[in-house]
C-alpha positions as CSV (number, residue, x, y, z in Angstrom):
1,M,-26.6,8.1,34.6
2,T,-23.3,6.6,33.7
3,P,-22.7,5.4,30.1
4,R,-22.5,1.8,31.4
5,S,-25.9,2.0,33.1
6,F,-27.4,3.6,29.9
7,F,-26.2,0.8,27.7
8,Q,-27.4,-1.8,30.2
9,L,-30.9,-0.3,29.8
10,V,-30.8,-0.9,26.0
11,S,-32.3,-4.3,25.7
12,L,-33.0,-6.4,22.6
13,Q,-36.3,-7.7,24.0
14,P,-39.4,-6.7,22.0
15,A,-40.9,-4.7,24.8
16,S,-37.7,-2.6,25.2
17,I,-37.6,-2.0,21.4
18,L,-41.2,-0.9,21.5
19,R,-40.3,1.8,24.0
20,L,-37.3,2.8,22.0
21,L,-39.4,3.1,18.8
22,A,-41.9,5.3,20.7
23,A,-39.1,7.7,21.6
24,L,-37.7,7.6,18.0
25,R,-41.2,8.5,16.6
26,Y,-41.2,11.8,18.5
27,V,-37.7,12.6,17.0
28,A,-38.9,11.4,13.5
29,A,-42.0,13.6,13.7
30,A,-39.9,16.7,14.6
31,L,-37.4,15.9,11.8
32,L,-40.2,15.4,9.2
33,A,-41.8,18.7,10.2
34,T,-38.5,20.5,10.0
35,A,-37.7,19.0,6.6
36,L,-41.1,19.9,5.2
37,A,-40.8,23.4,6.5
38,L,-37.3,23.8,4.9
39,M,-38.6,22.4,1.6
40,L,-41.5,24.9,1.7
41,A,-39.0,27.8,2.5
42,F,-36.9,26.8,-0.6
43,G,-40.0,26.8,-2.8
44,L,-40.4,23.0,-3.0
45,H,-44.1,22.2,-2.7
46,T,-45.0,18.7,-1.4
47,G,-48.7,18.8,-1.0
48,L,-50.8,18.9,2.1
49,A,-51.1,15.2,2.6
50,V,-47.4,14.8,3.5
51,W,-47.9,17.3,6.3
52,G,-50.1,14.8,8.0
53,L,-47.3,12.3,8.5
54,P,-45.7,14.0,11.5
55,L,-49.2,14.3,13.1
56,L,-49.9,10.6,12.3
57,L,-46.7,9.6,14.1
58,L,-47.7,11.6,17.2
59,V,-51.3,10.3,17.2
60,F,-50.0,6.7,16.9
61,N,-47.7,7.2,19.9
62,Q,-50.5,8.6,22.0
63,R,-53.4,6.4,21.0
64,I,-51.9,2.9,20.5
65,A,-51.2,1.1,23.7
66,R,-47.6,-0.2,24.2
67,P,-46.8,-3.3,26.2
68,G,-45.0,-2.7,29.4
69,P,-42.0,-4.6,30.8
70,G,-44.3,-7.1,32.5
71,D,-46.2,-8.2,29.4
72,I,-45.7,-11.6,27.9
73,D,-43.1,-12.0,25.1
74,V,-45.7,-13.3,22.6
75,R,-47.9,-10.1,22.9
76,A,-44.8,-7.8,22.7
77,N,-43.5,-9.8,19.7
78,R,-46.8,-9.3,17.8
79,A,-47.0,-5.7,18.8
80,L,-43.5,-5.0,17.6
81,V,-44.3,-6.5,14.2
82,G,-47.3,-4.2,13.9
83,H,-45.3,-1.1,15.0
84,L,-42.5,-1.8,12.6
85,V,-44.9,-2.3,9.7
86,F,-46.6,1.0,10.6
87,D,-43.3,2.8,10.7
88,T,-42.3,1.3,7.3
89,G,-45.6,2.5,5.9
90,V,-44.9,6.1,7.1
91,L,-41.5,6.0,5.5
92,F,-43.0,4.6,2.2
93,A,-45.6,7.4,2.2
94,F,-42.9,10.1,2.7
95,F,-40.6,8.7,0.0
96,W,-43.6,8.2,-2.4
97,A,-44.4,11.9,-2.1
98,I,-40.8,13.2,-2.1
99,G,-38.2,11.7,-4.4
100,G,-39.3,8.1,-4.5
101,A,-36.4,5.7,-4.9
102,T,-34.0,8.6,-5.5
103,N,-34.6,10.1,-2.1
104,P,-31.2,10.1,-0.3
105,F,-32.9,8.9,2.9
106,V,-34.4,5.8,1.3
107,S,-31.8,3.7,3.2
108,L,-33.8,4.3,6.3
109,F,-35.8,1.3,5.2
110,L,-32.9,-0.7,6.7
111,L,-33.8,0.5,10.2
112,P,-37.0,-1.5,10.6
113,V,-35.1,-4.5,9.2
114,A,-32.3,-4.0,11.8
115,F,-34.8,-3.7,14.7
116,A,-36.7,-6.8,13.4
117,G,-33.6,-8.9,13.1
118,A,-32.4,-7.9,16.6
119,A,-35.6,-8.4,18.5
120,L,-38.1,-10.6,16.6
121,D,-38.3,-14.3,15.9
122,I,-37.6,-15.6,12.3
123,R,-41.2,-15.2,11.2
124,G,-41.7,-11.7,12.5
125,A,-38.3,-10.6,11.1
126,L,-39.1,-12.1,7.6
127,A,-42.5,-10.3,7.7
128,V,-41.1,-6.9,8.4
129,T,-38.2,-7.4,5.9
130,G,-40.7,-8.4,3.2
131,V,-42.8,-5.2,3.8
132,C,-39.6,-3.1,3.6
133,V,-38.4,-4.8,0.4
134,A,-41.9,-4.5,-1.1
135,G,-42.0,-0.7,-0.3
136,Y,-38.6,-0.1,-1.8
137,T,-39.5,-2.1,-4.9
138,A,-42.7,-0.1,-5.4
139,L,-40.7,3.1,-5.2
140,L,-38.2,1.8,-7.7
141,W,-40.9,0.6,-10.1
142,R,-42.5,4.0,-9.9
143,Y,-39.2,5.6,-10.7
144,L,-38.6,3.4,-13.7
145,L,-42.0,4.2,-15.1
146,H,-41.4,7.9,-14.9
147,L,-37.8,8.3,-16.1
148,G,-38.8,11.1,-18.4
149,H,-40.5,13.2,-15.7
150,P,-38.5,16.4,-14.8
151,M,-39.1,16.0,-11.1
152,T,-38.2,12.3,-10.9
153,V,-34.5,12.8,-10.1
154,I,-33.4,15.0,-7.3
155,G,-30.3,17.1,-7.9
156,F,-27.1,15.1,-7.4
157,E,-25.7,17.6,-4.8
158,R,-28.9,17.1,-2.6
159,H,-28.6,13.4,-3.0
160,V,-25.0,13.5,-1.7
161,I,-25.9,15.7,1.2
162,G,-28.8,13.3,2.1
163,M,-26.4,10.3,1.8
164,W,-24.1,12.0,4.4
165,A,-27.0,12.7,6.8
166,T,-28.2,9.1,6.4
167,F,-24.7,7.8,7.2
168,V,-24.4,9.9,10.3
169,L,-27.8,8.7,11.6
170,A,-27.0,5.0,10.8
171,A,-23.5,5.3,12.3
172,G,-25.0,6.8,15.5
173,L,-27.6,4.1,15.9
174,L,-25.1,1.3,15.0
175,L,-22.7,2.7,17.6
176,V,-25.4,2.6,20.3
177,F,-26.4,-0.9,19.6
178,L,-22.9,-2.3,19.3
179,L,-21.8,-0.6,22.6
180,A,-24.9,-2.0,24.3
181,L,-24.3,-5.4,22.9
182,A,-20.6,-5.3,23.9
183,E,-21.6,-4.1,27.5
184,R,-24.0,-7.0,27.8
185,V,-21.3,-9.5,26.6
186,R,-18.9,-8.1,29.1
187,A,-21.6,-8.3,31.8
188,G,-22.3,-11.9,30.8
189,E,-18.6,-12.7,31.0
190,R,-18.3,-11.2,34.5
191,E,-21.4,-13.1,35.7
192,L,-19.9,-16.3,34.2
193,A,-16.7,-15.8,36.0
194,A,-18.6,-15.1,39.2
195,Q,-20.6,-18.3,38.7
196,R,-17.5,-20.3,38.0
197,E,-16.0,-19.1,41.3
198,R,-19.2,-19.9,43.1
199,L,-19.2,-23.4,41.6
200,M,-15.6,-24.0,42.8
201,R,-16.5,-22.8,46.2
202,D,-19.7,-24.8,46.3
203,D,-17.8,-28.0,45.2
204,A,-15.8,-27.7,48.4
205,V,-18.9,-27.0,50.5
206,V,-20.7,-30.0,49.0
207,G,-17.7,-32.2,49.8
208,V,-17.6,-31.0,53.4
209,A,-21.4,-31.4,53.7
210,T,-21.2,-35.0,52.4
211,V,-18.5,-35.8,54.9
212,A,-20.4,-34.0,57.6
213,A,-23.6,-35.9,57.0
214,G,-21.7,-39.2,57.1
215,A,-19.9,-38.1,60.2
216,A,-23.1,-37.1,61.9
217,H,-24.7,-40.5,61.2
218,A,-21.6,-42.3,62.3
219,L,-21.1,-40.3,65.5
220,N,-24.7,-40.4,66.8
221,T,-24.4,-43.9,68.2
222,P,-21.0,-43.6,69.8
223,L,-22.0,-40.3,71.4
224,S,-25.1,-41.9,72.8
225,T,-23.0,-44.7,74.2
226,I,-20.5,-42.3,75.8
227,L,-23.4,-40.3,77.4
228,I,-25.0,-43.5,78.9
229,A,-21.6,-44.8,80.1
230,A,-20.7,-41.4,81.7
231,E,-24.1,-41.2,83.5
232,S,-23.5,-44.7,84.8
233,L,-20.0,-44.0,86.1
234,R,-21.1,-40.7,87.6
235,D,-23.4,-42.6,90.0
236,E,-20.5,-44.8,91.3
237,P,-20.0,-43.8,95.0
238,N,-16.4,-45.1,95.3
239,L,-14.7,-43.0,92.6
240,A,-12.1,-40.4,93.5
241,Q,-13.0,-36.7,93.3
242,D,-10.7,-36.0,90.3
243,V,-12.1,-39.0,88.4
244,Q,-15.7,-37.8,89.0
245,E,-14.7,-34.4,87.7
246,D,-13.2,-36.0,84.6
247,I,-16.4,-38.1,84.0
248,A,-18.5,-34.9,84.4
249,T,-16.3,-33.2,81.8
250,I,-16.7,-36.2,79.4
251,H,-20.4,-36.1,79.9
252,N,-20.7,-32.4,79.3
253,Q,-18.5,-32.5,76.2
254,A,-20.4,-35.5,74.8
255,E,-23.7,-33.7,75.4
256,L,-22.4,-30.6,73.7
257,A,-21.3,-32.7,70.7
258,A,-24.7,-34.4,70.5
259,R,-26.4,-31.0,70.7
260,E,-24.3,-29.7,67.8
261,L,-25.2,-32.7,65.7
262,R,-28.9,-32.1,66.3
263,A,-28.4,-28.5,65.2
264,L,-26.6,-29.7,62.1
265,V,-29.5,-31.8,61.2
266,A,-32.0,-29.0,61.9
267,A,-30.0,-26.6,59.6
268,R,-30.9,-28.8,56.6
269,D,-34.5,-27.5,56.2
270,P,-35.2,-23.8,56.9
271,R,-39.0,-24.6,57.2
272,V,-38.6,-26.5,60.5
273,Q,-36.3,-23.9,62.2
274,A,-37.7,-22.1,65.2
275,T,-38.2,-18.3,65.1
276,V,-36.5,-15.9,67.4
277,A,-36.3,-12.1,67.7
278,A,-33.4,-10.7,65.5
279,E,-31.8,-9.0,68.5
280,V,-31.9,-12.2,70.6
281,F,-30.4,-14.2,67.7
282,F,-27.4,-11.9,67.1
283,D,-26.9,-11.4,70.9
284,G,-27.0,-15.1,71.4
285,V,-24.4,-15.7,68.7
286,V,-22.0,-13.2,70.2
287,S,-22.6,-14.5,73.7
288,R,-21.9,-18.1,72.8
289,W,-18.8,-17.1,70.9
290,R,-17.5,-14.9,73.8
291,A,-17.9,-17.9,76.2
292,R,-15.8,-20.0,73.8
293,R,-13.1,-17.3,73.2
294,P,-12.7,-15.5,76.6
295,E,-9.2,-14.4,75.8
296,I,-10.6,-11.8,73.3
297,E,-11.9,-8.5,74.6
298,L,-15.0,-7.1,72.8
299,D,-15.8,-3.5,72.3
300,M,-19.6,-3.3,71.7
301,T,-20.2,0.4,72.0
302,G,-21.6,0.4,68.4
303,W,-23.8,-2.6,69.0
304,Q,-27.2,-0.9,68.5
305,P,-30.6,-2.4,69.5
306,L,-32.9,-3.9,66.8
307,A,-36.6,-3.8,66.3
308,A,-38.6,-6.8,67.7
309,T,-38.7,-8.6,64.3
310,A,-38.8,-12.4,64.2
311,I,-36.2,-14.3,62.1
312,R,-35.3,-17.9,61.6
313,N,-32.9,-19.4,64.3
314,D,-30.6,-20.8,61.6
315,P,-27.7,-22.8,63.2
316,A,-25.7,-22.6,60.0
317,L,-25.8,-18.8,60.0
318,G,-24.7,-18.8,63.7
319,Q,-21.8,-21.1,62.8
320,A,-20.9,-18.8,59.8
321,L,-20.7,-15.8,62.2
322,H,-18.6,-17.8,64.6
323,N,-16.2,-18.6,61.8
324,L,-15.9,-14.9,60.9
325,L,-15.4,-13.9,64.5
326,D,-12.7,-16.7,64.8
327,N,-10.9,-15.3,61.8
328,A,-10.9,-11.8,63.2
329,A,-9.8,-13.0,66.6
330,D,-6.9,-15.0,65.2
331,A,-5.8,-11.9,63.3
332,A,-6.0,-9.8,66.5
333,L,-3.9,-12.4,68.4
334,A,-1.4,-12.4,65.6
335,A,-1.1,-8.6,65.8
336,G,-0.6,-8.9,69.6
337,L,-3.9,-6.9,70.3
338,P,-6.6,-9.4,71.4
339,R,-9.5,-7.0,70.9
340,L,-12.4,-6.8,68.5
341,A,-14.9,-4.0,67.9
342,L,-18.4,-5.1,67.0
343,T,-21.0,-2.8,65.5
344,R,-24.6,-3.5,64.4
345,H,-27.4,-1.4,63.1
346,E,-30.7,-1.8,61.3
347,Q,-31.7,-0.4,58.0
348,A,-35.1,-0.4,56.2
349,T,-34.6,-3.7,54.5
350,S,-31.4,-5.1,56.1
351,Y,-29.3,-5.7,59.2
352,V,-25.6,-4.6,59.0
353,M,-23.0,-6.1,61.2
354,A,-19.2,-5.2,61.2
355,I,-16.2,-6.8,62.9
356,D,-13.1,-4.7,63.3
357,D,-9.8,-6.4,64.1
358,P,-6.3,-4.8,64.5
359,G,-4.7,-7.1,62.0
360,A,-3.0,-5.8,58.9
361,P,-5.5,-5.6,56.0
362,D,-5.0,-8.3,53.4
363,I,-8.2,-7.7,51.3
364,A,-6.9,-9.6,48.3
365,R,-6.5,-12.8,50.2
366,L,-9.8,-12.4,52.1
367,E,-11.8,-11.6,49.0
368,G,-10.1,-14.3,46.9
369,P,-10.7,-18.1,47.0
370,E,-9.6,-19.7,50.3
371,T,-6.8,-22.3,49.5
372,G,-5.8,-23.2,53.0
373,S,-5.6,-22.2,56.6
374,T,-2.9,-19.9,58.0
375,K,-3.4,-21.4,61.5
376,P,-1.6,-24.5,62.8
377,G,-4.0,-27.4,62.6
378,G,-6.6,-25.4,60.7
379,L,-8.7,-27.0,58.0
380,G,-8.8,-23.9,55.8
381,L,-12.6,-24.1,55.4
382,G,-13.9,-21.5,57.8
383,L,-14.2,-18.6,55.4
384,T,-15.4,-20.8,52.6
385,L,-18.2,-22.2,54.7
386,A,-19.1,-18.8,56.0
387,R,-19.4,-17.4,52.5
388,A,-21.6,-20.4,51.4
389,S,-23.9,-20.0,54.4
390,L,-24.3,-16.3,53.9
391,A,-24.8,-16.6,50.2
392,R,-27.6,-19.2,50.9
393,I,-29.7,-16.5,52.6
394,G,-28.7,-13.7,50.2
395,A,-26.4,-11.9,52.7
396,K,-23.4,-9.9,51.4
397,L,-19.9,-10.4,52.8
398,S,-17.1,-7.8,52.2
399,F,-13.7,-6.8,53.6
400,E,-12.2,-3.4,53.8
401,A,-9.7,-1.4,55.7
402,A,-11.1,-0.2,59.1
403,D,-10.9,3.4,60.3
404,S,-8.7,2.2,63.2
405,G,-6.1,0.8,60.7
406,G,-7.0,-2.8,60.9
407,T,-9.5,-4.9,58.9
408,R,-13.2,-4.6,58.8
409,T,-15.4,-7.6,58.0
410,R,-18.8,-6.3,56.9
411,I,-22.0,-8.4,56.6
412,V,-25.3,-7.2,55.2
413,F,-28.3,-9.4,56.0
414,E,-31.4,-8.9,53.9
415,K,-34.5,-9.2,56.1
416,T,-36.3,-11.3,53.5
417,G,-33.5,-13.9,53.6
418,L,-33.9,-14.3,57.3
419,A,-37.7,-14.2,57.4
420,P,-39.5,-17.4,58.8
421,M,-40.7,-19.7,56.1
422,D,-44.2,-21.2,55.7
423,N,-44.2,-24.8,57.0
424,A,-46.8,-25.6,54.4
């Protein structure tokens, strides 16, 4: 386990503090038993009752149920108050029997206060703090009432040694919590930066989606008119052959545009999308793209078969893959090697697809925000829209240097993100 992963596990939630306290009780029981044994070895008799404190800590850990990570916060909050009060009571009993307010470890009363302040609400923190203050006050009052007793004050040298040990323990615990807090702050900053970047990208996507919705509504009627007119002209018997071919081309293109508009509308709601086998979906995406870009040679030796699992036939996802294939194809043409290598394989919970092109790797530009197109007449939105479509289904897009020396575009599709949705 790396230091970063360890500090990320340290949470200030009540349930997490309860688990930490349980672990610390085992340590405290061992330290108490060791201290009592050393005191006995040096001829300092403490009484049999004090020897029950380590056993009490162990029994409490074993017999008292601790909330798990799934328990509700209210129950964990109440349980933490009870546990901290119990630990304070054990400390009080130990100090009452050994040294009282002059015990060099009496500063350990601050630990329950620190845990309470970090993890509890204001009422719980005040309750635990009140118990700690009351315990320390009772020890001090007892000390003031017995100033003349020869065993009231521990030797100063022992007190100094105990103060040093308390400092080391407090410094270690403080270091762990501060490092954990700092790591969480840094993680929050990283997440905030990532969200800011996603918001900037989503703003562009929302703008395009708004324009696309308006365009789809505006183009529906003209396309229908073009189709009707083309069908009428196609039935004219006196038209020249080349004119009839032009009319057929116009009809086919208008029909293709109308079909794309219908797919755009269908992509709005995943619940109404048809289902298709995963292998059929990805094969169909590549087949349609190959028909549109016949100048690119495809090497599909690594295109492995997939299990017969049904997924949503998402037009937006197909368009995103087309955009990524277009980017790779343009890079291949710019390198003078119009060839792409496609690979695909299935894992337990995901599908992995890779596109290798011979273009020079420019990972920084591909991973960063897209500011414009490098193609003449391009809109500069292909990669942005592809990222947004993939993020919508939880897919991961990354770029890396390919083994062949070019650039590899790698997409990991989580199966849960492609699963059909309940129409209900």
